[in-house]
Structures are given as structure tokens and as C-alpha cells.
C-alpha positions, 0 to 999 in steps of 0.5 A: 400178165400171165395168161394162155400161151396159145389161142385155139381156133376151130378150123372146120368151117371155110367161111371162118378162115379169113377171120382166123387169118385176120386175128393172127395178123392183128396179134402178130402186128401188136407183138411187133413183128415186121411186115414181111414176116407177118405176110409170111404168116398169112400164107402159112395160116392159109395153107394150114387152114386149107389142109385142115379143111381138106383132111379133117372134120375137126381141125384145130389151129393153135397160135402163140406169141413168145417174147424170146428175149427180145426176138419175138416169134409166132408159133402156129400148131395145126392139129387134126384127127384125120387119116394121117400120113404113112410117109410125112417126109415124102409129103413135104416134097413139092408135087406130092398130093393125095387130093389132085392139087399142085402139092405145094402146101407143106413144102411152102409152109416149110420154106416160109417158116424158120422152124417147121416140123410135121408129125403124122401117124396113119389112123391117128392124125397129123400135127404141123408146127411152124415158127416165124421169128421177127429176126430169123438169124437170131434164134436162141438155142439154149441147152435147156429147152422149155415148151409150154402149151396153155389153152383157156377153157373154151368160151373163156377169154382168159386162162385160169392156168399159167406158166412162168419161169425165172432163169439166172446163171446158176439155175432155171426155175419154172412154175405151172399154176392152176387157179381154182375154177376158171375165168378172171378170178382164177387168172387173178390168182395165178397172176398174183402167184406169178408176181410172188414167184418172180420176186422171191430170191431163193432157189428152193421150190418148197420155199418158193411155194411157202412164199407164194402161199402167203402172197395169194391168201386173198385170192381163191387160191391155186394148185402149183408145181415148181420145178428147178434145174441147178446148172452146177449140180445138173439136178432137178428139184421139184415140189408140188401142192395139189393136182398138177401132174409131174413126170420125169423121163430119161432114156430108160427111166420114168418117174411120177412125182407125188405132190402134197395135198392142199391149196396154195393160198388156203392150206399147205402142209407144215412139212414139205421138202424139195425132191431131187432127181439127177439129169443123168437119169431124167433129162426131161420133165413134163407138167400137166394141169388137171385139164389134161387126162392123167393116163398118158401112154408115151408108147403111142408116139413112136420116134417122138424123141426126134421132134421139137418138144412142142410136137410132143406137147401138142400130141398130148393136148390132142389126145388128152385135153378134157375141153371142159377146163383150162388145159396146160402141158409144159415140157422141159428138156436138157439137151 
């Protein structure tokens, strides 16, 4: 089932922290994580929530489960709007603290994680990201990396946004869909779209959307953007219908892709074409649903190219999430 990739927990009340840990423990157990790895997760969650309580009045913890081709991992993302750090690398050293504690928190999180990154700016806040794999020695290192953050509208139990992808030897194709409205009916629309996406045998994003359009006519419909990458030609191809924001980035290039007007499942243009972009000019693609504000200034995030794509996705979510709708940021990059 296609749903939110991450669950959001508000971390501004210490009395709620034990419930957060229990819920993450439960989800990790259901995902098939080994007991030893779940115990490590418990410790990481305890450190993250403690730091959020100390340094931020509006801290948030995101938790996601990813199947990862049979080697599942849990991703934890700590987000705050606190004072930030002038020297994050120094703060990860044991014994360094600004609150007269032992100063082991960030260092222990890093040791317990298979992947750990910390991004912080003075006056902006901090993002900490931890991944714990079920089998730490078997981490997939694809040349094309995709990192999604999809969070349901606050108060909803299911997401009306959904992300899905298909990978073959020749290409990778991914879809971000936003069902009209939110809640169960919007989620039904994106799941039927995902089913059609998976079974359609051709590569073309445009033809894929046409196929999905016919398959979801009995739902409330969705806005959709599909992006493909051809491994042979090293070219992106994309087609969008509706207000899914698509951006392509390169070392010196930036391109905002224009989508067609319409609603998939209700009305789409008769004439649509795939738009192609060479990877040598644009090595990175970002998709955002309308739960993310459109005026994104990448210059606000210095040195971000050195970090995992999830950090960038979390920074955009932190600064631009509307909080009154389902929210999605998906970033893909050719290494």
C-alpha cells in the first residue's frame, strides 16, 4: 500500500517521549528488524527527543520504514528551529556540551547508527538524520539515489500524497501523486494510480499518465508527475499534470519543469509530450506536492551538496511545509 513514508511526532512535551519510543519500537518490530537493532533504535530515539526538548520549543521527529530490497532500515529525522550550531562536527565529539551535560548524545547517536548526518546553521536550527539497517553490512549503494519524505496532513491517519517507483536494467521511473483533497479517498486514488503505474510496461512518462488516467476514472482523481531516467542515454524524461512542482538542478543549471493543466482521472490534455533533460546538465531532480510552498531558495542551505539527500528534503520540509495538507518532497540524484 502506498502511504506516507514518514510518521511525524511532535517532540515538545517530555511526558510524550516514552510513547514516541514505544510507537517506533512497535513499527520496527512489525518491519522485521532484529531485536539488537531495535534496542539501538530505542537509544537513538531517547537521545534525539532529549536534544529536541533541551534546544527547541517546537521539535519534530520523523520516522520512516524502507524495505530496501529485503534489507529494511528505519530512518529517524530530528528537526528543530533552535539556535543551531556554529561547529556541528565539534559538537559530535564526546565531552562537548553547551548545557553542562556529559556531552555524549550526538556521539552516541553516530556510533549507534549505520548512517548519521548532522546539518546545522546558527539562527536556523538543526537536522539530525539516523539510519539503522537490519543487516548493517549489506547497504545498497546505487548510482541513482532517491530520497522521499511524504507526511500526512496533521490529524489524518493516511496520506493523500504517494510516492512509488519502478526500476529495470534499462531505466528508473518514479511517480509523485497527490489525490484530490486528503484522507482515505485521496489515498485510494493514489493507490489505484500506483497499481496502474506498476503494471504499465512502457517507459514513457506521458504514456504512463495516459494509462493511469483511464485506470483511476472512478476515483476522485489526482495530480501527478512522473520522472524517468534512461541509464543508456543518461537522460531524464518527465511529464506532469497538475500542480506537482518539478525542479532539475545541475552544478550551474536550474530548470523549473512546467506541468500540463488538468486532473488525472478526470481531464488531461489530448496533446502531451515527454520533456527530456541530459544528466550532464541536470544531475538532480526534486518533486514537491502543493503541501510544500513553492518559493524555495536553495542558497539558504550552504554546503548542502556534501550531505545525504534526505537532509536537503528535510530542510525543505522544515522551512516550506504548509501543515494544512499532505506534504511531500522527493529528491533523486545521479552520482
